[in-house]
C-alpha positions as CSV (number, residue, x, y, z in Angstrom):
1,M,130.9,107.1,119.6
2,K,132.2,104.3,117.5
3,D,130.0,102.4,114.9
4,E,130.1,99.2,116.9
5,K,128.9,101.0,120.0
6,R,126.1,102.7,118.0
7,A,125.0,99.3,116.6
8,K,124.9,97.7,120.0
9,R,123.0,100.6,121.4
10,I,120.2,100.3,118.9
11,E,120.3,96.5,119.1
12,K,119.7,96.7,122.8
13,A,116.9,99.3,122.4
14,L,115.1,97.3,119.8
15,S,115.7,93.8,121.2
16,L,114.8,92.5,117.8
17,G,112.8,89.3,118.4
18,K,113.5,89.3,122.1
19,Q,110.6,91.3,123.6
20,K,108.6,89.6,126.3
21,D,105.3,90.7,124.6
22,K,105.3,88.3,121.7
23,G,102.4,90.1,120.0
24,N,104.4,93.3,119.9
25,Q,107.8,92.1,118.7
26,Y,110.1,93.5,116.1
27,Y,111.4,90.7,114.0
28,R,112.9,92.8,111.2
29,V,114.5,96.3,110.9
30,A,111.7,96.9,108.3
31,D,109.1,96.6,111.1
32,V,110.9,99.4,113.1
33,V,111.3,101.6,110.0
34,A,107.6,101.3,109.2
35,D,106.6,102.2,112.8
36,L,109.0,105.1,112.7
37,R,107.2,106.3,109.5
38,H,103.9,106.1,111.3
39,F,105.3,108.0,114.3
40,C,106.6,110.8,111.9
41,D,103.1,111.0,110.3
42,R,101.4,111.4,113.7
43,Q,103.9,114.0,114.9
44,G,104.0,116.0,111.6
45,I,107.7,115.1,111.0
46,N,108.9,115.1,107.4
47,W,110.1,111.5,106.9
48,E,112.1,112.3,103.8
49,D,114.0,115.1,105.7
50,E,114.8,112.7,108.5
51,I,116.1,110.0,106.1
52,A,118.3,112.6,104.3
53,M,119.6,113.8,107.7
54,S,120.2,110.2,108.8
55,E,122.3,109.6,105.6
56,I,124.5,112.6,106.5
57,F,124.9,111.4,110.1
58,Y,125.7,107.9,109.1
59,E,128.3,108.9,106.6
60,S,130.0,111.3,109.0
61,E,130.0,108.7,111.8
62,K,131.2,105.9,109.5
63,N,134.2,108.0,108.6
64,I,135.3,108.8,112.1
């Protein structure tokens, strides 16, 4: 999958600033990242491991 398609996929999933429930909107990527950290905490997922893996995925996808 190309970078542009990946970016559009997450943009659609997040709908930054466009959710109907105004009290539950994501306005910034930072909001999403913070919520992902809370999710990892609750699920017992190591945040640092996920970030490290995301860097590997990003770099390999960017170079395709």
